[in-house]
C-alpha positions, -999 to +999 in steps of 0.1 A: -420+089-368-399+078-402-367+085-402-362+087-365-378+056-356-358+036-385-326+052-370-335+042-337-350+007-346-318-007-367-287-017-356-259+005-348-229+002-371-200+009-355-165+010-377-129-003-361-095-021-363-086-052-353-061-041-335-040-078-339-042-079-367-027-047-378+004-056-349+003-090-377+003-064-402+031-043-397+064-053-398+091-047-372+131-051-365+125-091-361+104-100-389+111-124-409+102-123-450+090-157-466+122-159-496+115-180-525+139-211-527+140-221-564+165-244-578+193-229-593+218-248-622+249-228-632+253-220-666+280-202-689+283-170-701+286-160-733+325-136-735+312-098-728+280-106-713+271-080-687+245-102-661+234-091-628+217-106-598+180-105-605+179-100-640+153-118-659+167-136-689+145-154-717+152-194-721+145-207-754+150-242-768+173-245-797+175-284-811+188-307-775+200-266-764+189-237-741+200-201-751+195-178-725+184-139-742+187-105-724+167-087-743+176-100-783+215-105-776+226-141-767+247-137-730+249-178-725+238-211-737+237-246-725+249-270-745+234-302-720+208-291-704+190-312-675+165-330-684+141-313-660+150-277-669+149-288-707+110-310-699+100-276-678+110-250-710+096-271-736+068-280-711+057-238-712+057-237-761+095-238-760+100-201-741+098-194-706+115-169-682+151-169-658+163-148-628+201-145-624+205-153-593+243-154-589+273-139-612+310-153-613+325-133-634+357-151-625+350-181-640+319-168-665+291-189-648+257-176-637+233-191-612+199-195-631+167-202-618+134-210-638+106-190-630 
């Protein structure tokens, strides 16, 4: 009576997958992934600096300028940054992370966005 009775009276639990949710989460040929659209700004790179798209840089405030570093080496410096960019870096304790979006090697300019 004990275990059999509890098994008959208790609710049955059926585990199943929701097919519509599975289809929504599965990517196919026509799936459009969202792209982060951060504003970018140009920065002149130092001679000999090797930057690639997607590379993470450290941005530091140096007086009225911003210095962009890859590990320990300075790869770019912006002596006249826009007020919005300077404020954003200063509000993050003077150090921020930037991502290189595009590199123009002929003009020694990189398009950078702050994280």
